[in-house]
C-alpha positions in Angstrom: 27.0 -43.5 58.9 30.0 -42.6 56.7 28.0 -42.6 53.6 25.1 -40.5 55.0 27.9 -37.8 56.4 29.2 -37.7 53.1 25.8 -37.1 51.0 24.7 -34.1 54.2 28.4 -32.5 53.8 28.0 -32.5 49.8 24.3 -32.1 48.9 24.0 -28.1 50.3 27.2 -27.0 48.6 26.0 -28.2 45.2 22.5 -26.9 45.9 23.5 -23.5 46.9 25.9 -23.6 44.1 23.2 -24.5 41.7 20.8 -21.6 43.5 23.3 -18.9 43.3 24.4 -19.2 39.3 20.4 -19.9 38.7 19.7 -16.6 40.3 22.5 -14.5 38.5 21.4 -16.0 35.2 17.9 -15.3 36.0 18.7 -11.6 37.1 20.8 -11.0 33.6 18.0 -12.3 31.8 15.3 -10.0 33.2 17.7 -6.9 33.2 18.3 -7.4 29.6 14.6 -7.5 28.7 14.1 -4.5 30.8 16.8 -2.7 29.0 15.5 -4.1 25.6 11.8 -3.2 26.4 13.6 0.5 27.3 15.8 0.8 24.2 19.1 1.4 26.3 22.5 0.9 24.8 25.4 0.7 27.1 27.6 3.5 26.4 25.6 5.4 24.1 24.4 8.8 24.3 20.9 10.5 22.6 19.6 14.1 22.0 16.0 14.9 21.9 13.9 16.5 19.4 10.3 17.9 19.0 8.2 17.2 16.0 5.0 19.3 15.1 2.3 17.1 13.4 -1.2 18.6 12.7 -2.4 14.7 13.3 -0.4 11.9 14.4 -2.8 9.1 13.6 -2.3 6.7 16.1 1.1 7.3 17.4 2.1 6.6 20.7 5.1 6.3 23.2 7.9 4.1 21.9 6.8 4.5 18.1 9.7 3.8 15.5 11.9 7.0 14.2 13.6 6.0 11.0 16.2 7.8 9.1 16.3 7.0 5.3 14.4 3.7 6.4 16.7 3.0 9.1 16.0 2.8 12.7 17.7 5.9 14.9 15.5 6.0 17.6 11.7 6.1 19.0 9.3 8.6 20.7 9.1 9.5 24.0 6.5 11.7 24.8 3.1 13.1 23.0 1.5 16.6 24.1 -1.3 18.1 22.2 -1.0 21.7 21.5 -3.4 24.2 20.0 -1.3 24.7 16.8 -1.0 20.8 16.6 0.9 17.5 18.2 4.2 17.9 19.7 6.0 14.5 19.5 9.3 14.6 21.2 11.6 11.5 19.6 15.0 10.3 21.3 17.7 10.0 18.4 20.9 8.3 18.9 23.9 8.0 18.7 24.6 11.5 19.7 26.8 12.2 16.6 24.1 11.3 14.5 24.0 14.5 12.0 21.4 15.0 10.1 20.1 17.8 7.5 17.7 20.4 9.2 15.9 20.6 5.8 14.7 17.1 5.9 11.1 16.0 5.5 9.5 14.6 8.1 7.0 12.0 7.7 4.4 10.1 9.5 3.6 7.0 7.7 1.5 4.2 8.3 2.6 0.8 6.5 1.7 -3.2 7.2 -1.8 -4.3 7.5 -2.5 -2.9 10.8 -1.6 0.3 9.8 1.6 0.9 12.1 2.4 4.5 12.2 6.0 5.2 12.2 8.2 8.6 12.0 10.8 8.8 8.6 13.1 11.1 8.1 14.1 12.0 4.6 16.9 14.8 4.0 16.3 17.2 0.9 19.9 18.6 0.6 23.2 16.9 1.2 25.7 18.1 4.5 28.5 20.8 3.4 31.6 19.3 1.8 33.7 20.9 4.8 31.6 18.8 7.2 30.2 20.1 10.7 32.6 20.9 13.6 29.4 21.5 16.3 27.8 17.9 17.0 23.8 18.4 17.9 24.4 18.0 22.0 26.8 21.3 21.4 26.0 24.7 22.7 27.0 26.3 19.3 25.4 23.9 17.2 23.7 25.2 13.7 20.2 24.8 13.6 20.1 25.9 9.9 22.5 23.4 9.2 21.6 20.2 11.2 19.3 19.0 13.8 19.9 20.1 17.1 19.1 18.6 20.4 16.0 20.7 21.3 15.1 21.6 18.1 11.8 22.2 16.8 10.8 20.9 13.5 7.6 21.3 11.5 6.3 17.2 10.3 3.6 16.0 7.5 0.8 13.9 9.0 0.2 10.2 8.1 -2.5 9.3 5.3 -5.5 8.1 7.3 -6.9 4.8 6.2 -10.3 5.7 7.7 -10.2 9.0 6.3 -9.6 7.5 2.9 -12.6 5.1 3.0 -14.5 7.8 3.9 -13.5 9.8 0.7 -14.2 6.3 -1.3 -17.4 6.1 0.3 -18.1 9.9 -0.6 -16.7 9.3 -4.5 -19.0 6.4 -4.9 -21.9 7.5 -3.5 -21.4 10.8 -6.0 -20.7 8.4 -9.0 -23.6 6.3 -8.2 -26.5 9.1 -8.0 -28.7 9.0 -10.7 -28.8 13.1 -11.6 -25.0 12.3 -12.3 -25.1 9.9 -14.6 -28.0 11.5 -16.4 -25.7 14.8 -16.4 -23.1 12.6 -17.9 -24.7 11.0 -20.4 -26.3 14.3 -21.5 -22.5 15.8 -21.3 -21.4 13.1 -23.9 -24.5 13.5 -26.1 -23.5 17.4 -26.3 -20.1 16.6 -27.0 -20.9 14.3 -29.9 -23.3 17.1 -31.2 -20.7 19.1 -31.1 -18.0 17.1 -32.7 -20.4 16.0 -35.5 -20.7 20.1 -36.1 -16.8 20.5 -36.1 -16.8 17.6 -38.8 -19.3 19.3 -41.1 -17.6 22.9 -40.5 -14.3 21.1 -41.7 -15.5 19.7 -44.7 -17.7 23.3 -45.9 -14.1 25.1 -45.0 -12.3 22.3 -47.4 -15.0 22.8 -50.3 -14.6 26.6 -50.0 -10.8 26.6 -49.7 -10.9 24.4 -53.1 -13.3 26.4 -55.0 -11.0 29.3 -54.1 -7.6 27.7 -55.2 -9.8 26.5 -58.7 -11.3 30.0 -59.4 -8.1 31.4 -59.4 -9.6 34.4 -56.7 -6.6 34.7 -54.6 -4.8 35.6 -58.0 -6.8 38.0 -58.6 -6.8 39.6 -55.2 -2.8 39.8 -55.1 -3.3 41.4 -58.7 -5.5 44.2 -56.9 -3.4 44.9 -54.4 -0.8 45.4 -56.2 -2.3 47.6 -58.4 -2.8 50.1 -55.2 0.5 50.3 -55.0 1.0 52.4 -57.9 -1.4 55.1 -55.9 1.7 56.9 -55.0 3.1 57.5 -58.5 -0.7 58.6 -59.3 -0.1 61.2 -56.6 3.0 62.5 -58.3 1.9 62.6 -61.5 -0.9 64.9 -60.3 1.3 67.1 -58.4 3.4 67.5 -61.5 0.3 68.2 -63.8 -0.4 71.1 -61.2 2.8 72.4 -61.8 2.6 72.5 -65.7 -0.7 74.0 -65.3 0.4 76.9 -63.2 3.4 77.4 -65.8 1.1 78.1 -68.7 0.2 81.8 -67.3 3.9 82.6 -67.9 4.0 80.6 -71.0 0.9 83.0 -72.3 2.4 86.0 -71.3 5.6 85.4 -73.1 3.7 84.9 -76.4 2.1 87.8 -76.2 5.1 89.5 -75.9 6.5 88.0 -79.0 3.3 88.8 -81.0 4.1 92.4 -80.0 7.4 92.5 -81.1 6.7 90.6 -84.8 3.9 93.4 -85.3 6.6 96.4 -84.3 9.0 94.8 -86.9 6.4 95.0 -89.7 7.7 91.6 -91.4 4.8 89.7 -90.6 1.9 92.1 -91.9 0.8 88.9 -94.1 -0.1 87.1 -90.9 -2.2 89.3 -89.4 -5.2 86.8 -89.5 -3.4 83.9 -88.1 -1.7 85.8 -85.4 -5.5 87.3 -84.4 -6.6 83.5 -84.4 -3.4 82.8 -82.4 -4.2 85.7 -79.9 -7.6 84.6 -79.2 -6.2 80.8 -78.9 -3.7 82.1 -76.4 -6.2 84.2 -74.7 -8.5 81.5 -73.8 -5.4 79.3 -72.9 -4.6 82.0 -69.9 -8.5 82.4 -69.2 -8.7 78.4 -68.6 -5.1 78.8 -66.8 -6.3 81.3 -64.5 -9.3 79.4 -63.6 -7.0 76.3 -63.1 -4.9 78.5 -60.9 -8.1 79.9 -59.2 -9.1 76.0 -58.3 -6.1 74.7 -57.2 -5.5 77.7 -54.8 -9.3 77.4 -53.4 -8.8 73.7 -53.2 -5.1 73.5 -52.5 -5.7 71.7 -48.8 -8.1 69.4 -50.1 -5.9 67.9 -52.7 -3.3 68.0 -50.1 -5.5 66.1 -47.7 -6.1 63.7 -50.0 -2.9 63.2 -51.6 -2.0 62.3 -47.4 -5.2 60.0 -47.1 -4.1 58.1 -50.5 -0.5 57.8 -49.1 -1.5 56.5 -46.0 -3.9 53.9 -47.6 -1.2 53.1 -50.0 1.3 52.5 -46.9 -1.4 50.4 -45.1 -2.3 48.0 -48.2 1.5 47.5 -48.4 1.7 46.1 -44.6 -1.4 44.2 -45.2 0.0 42.6 -48.6 3.1 41.9 -46.7 1.2 40.3 -43.9 -0.9 38.3 -46.7 1.9 37.0 -48.1 2.7 34.0 -46.1 -0.8 33.3 -45.9 -1.2 33.2 -49.6 1.9 31.1 -49.8 0.4 28.5 -47.5 -2.9 28.4 -49.0 -1.4 27.7 -52.3 1.0 24.8 -50.8 -2.5 23.4 -50.0 -0.6 22.9 -46.3 -3.8 24.1 -44.8 -6.1 21.9 -46.6 -4.6 18.8 -45.6 -4.5 20.0 -41.8 -7.8 20.8 -42.0 -8.8 16.9 -43.8 -6.5 15.6 -40.7 -8.2 17.5 -38.0 -12.0 16.7 -39.7 -10.9 12.7 -40.1 -9.9 12.9 -36.2 -13.2 14.5 -35.4 -14.7 12.0 -37.1 -13.0 9.4 -35.1 -13.7 10.9 -32.3 -17.5 11.3 -32.5 -17.9 7.5 -33.2 -15.6 6.9 -30.2 -18.1 8.8 -28.5 -21.1 7.8 -30.1 -19.5 3.9 -28.9 -19.0 5.5 -25.3 -22.5 7.1 -25.0 -24.2 3.9 -26.2 -22.3 2.1 -23.8 -23.0 4.2 -20.9 -27.0 4.2 -22.1 -27.2 0.4 -21.9 -29.5 -0.5 -19.0 -27.3 -3.7 -18.4 -24.1 -1.4 -18.1 -25.8 0.9 -15.6 -26.9 -2.1 -13.4 -23.4 -3.7 -13.3 -21.8 -0.5 -12.4 -24.5 0.3 -9.7 -23.6 -3.3 -8.5 -20.3 -2.8 -8.8 -20.4 0.4 -6.3 -22.4 -1.6 -3.8 -19.9 -4.4 -3.7 -17.1 -1.4 -3.0 -19.1 0.4 -0.4 -19.6 -3.1 1.2 -16.4 -3.8 0.9 -14.9 -0.3 2.5 -17.4 -0.5 5.4 -15.7 -4.3 6.1 -12.1 -3.0 6.0 -13.1 0.0 8.1 -14.8 -2.2 10.8 -11.5 -4.3 10.8 -9.1 -1.4 10.8 -11.2 -0.1 13.9 -11.2 -3.4 15.4 -7.5 -3.8 15.0 -6.9 -0.3 16.2 -8.5 -1.0 19.5 -6.9 -4.1 20.2 -3.3 -2.7 19.2 -3.5 0.8 20.3 -5.0 0.0 24.1 -1.9 0.7 26.7 -3.8 -1.9 29.3 -3.3 -4.5 26.8 0.3 -3.7 25.9 1.3 -3.7 29.9 -0.3 -7.1 30.3 1.4 -8.4 27.1 4.8 -7.0 29.1 3.9 -9.0 32.2 2.9 -12.2 30.7 6.2 -12.2 28.9 7.9 -11.7 32.3 5.6 -14.2 33.8 7.2 -16.7 30.9 10.7 -15.5 31.7 10.2 -16.9 35.5 8.3 -20.0 34.7 11.2 -21.0 32.0 13.8 -20.1 35.1 11.6 -22.2 37.3 11.5 -24.9 35.0 15.4 -25.1 34.6 16.1 -24.8 37.9 14.0 -27.8 39.0 15.5 -29.7 36.0 18.8 -28.9 37.5 18.1 -30.0 41.2 16.7 -33.2 39.7 19.8 -34.0 37.8 21.6 -33.1 41.1 19.7 -35.6 43.5 20.1 -38.2 40.2 23.6 -37.7 40.5 23.5 -37.8 44.6 21.5 -41.1 44.7 24.1 -42.7 42.3 27.2 -41.2 44.2 25.6 -42.4 47.5 24.9 -46.3 45.7 28.6 -46.5 45.1 29.7 -45.6 48.3 27.6 -48.1 50.0 28.9 -50.9 47.4 33.0 -49.9 48.0 32.7 -49.3 51.9 33.0 -52.8 54.2 29.6 -53.7 56.2 30.7 -54.3 60.0 27.4 -56.3 60.7 28.5 -59.2 58.4 32.0 -59.5 59.3 31.3 -59.7 63.5 29.6 -63.4 63.2 32.5 -64.6 61.2 35.1 -63.5 63.9 33.1 -65.3 66.5 32.7 -68.2 64.4 36.3 -68.6 64.3 37.4 -68.6 67.9 35.8 -71.6 69.1 37.5 -73.4 66.2 40.8 -72.1 67.4 40.0 -73.1 70.8 
């Protein structure tokens, strides 16, 4: 009876203590799990920012927000708007300073294309530091991102769009008209390079002939002879002035002859003087005719001389411009360059000819078509796999069911731990009861022995 009473007095206390501890532990684990799911941090504050994206590309509430690759928050709300999609994010801690001039991208990573938001600053913060934090009413939104700021973001590269673009490219490349056009273009390019090669050869031959014949030296001599035209015009001017002075000279000669006749010292020379007078008269008449001619054609002569001077100036300018070219031709630099260009053109034409022949091969065309067909099939399969994965991972109901499954597993683990503790307590109580039964005396066994001893004493 004492053993049974002690067992009934200890078991409820231990059982209640164990149940209470298990309840407290289960409650703590549940609270920690809920806080982990909601990204709750004890004693921490955060601020909210809105990013505008043209397309979110599978983004959902709880999407990771990173700063230089480090997680700093998550998406709390997604609101479609006429000009795009407004994504509200929560950034923690509240003293996290992010420059307003930052690149905000929605990127996809992983095999399933999980979308995340990554912030990359484009400039550093001022050296003096920021006095007002993001939660301050006086926060400068032009320097850092403040609470309630709205910033423009860039959409992620959509895998489905990329696949569709690659399919369009493959269809365009596999088009027979496109292949025929490219083949025609390569043929024309080869013909054009061949013509360029022939032209370079002819130009090289012509320059060699010009260099051997000395035509350039003759041209240079002719240009230099034209430089003497201003001297010829000056000589003509002096000749006209000399001819104008011949009239005065004839008058002086006539006066001299008259003085000699009056003196009577030269009567023997009358015939000679008569002939001289006739000659002087002829010279005077010629001089008068020349004067009349010069007076009548003075404007024309002046215009002709001006034209000759202008032409000489232009020829001098042309010669000055041709001197470097003549020097380069004499040094054969142009010839060497043309030879190099012709050699490169020949090589390029040969390469294009080989490439054209390779493309013209029916086996090559068949191989390219098979490669494009295989790529198209692979892209279609990849698109199907991506769509299936998006349907699985982007279902909110499936996410809630996974959360409930995790919660049920946690409760199952708690119940199994409780059963193990109760089983261990039961075993401990059984061993304790056995030990108590072994130590305590048995009253039923002691009574017959006392009765047997009484008759003997009598």
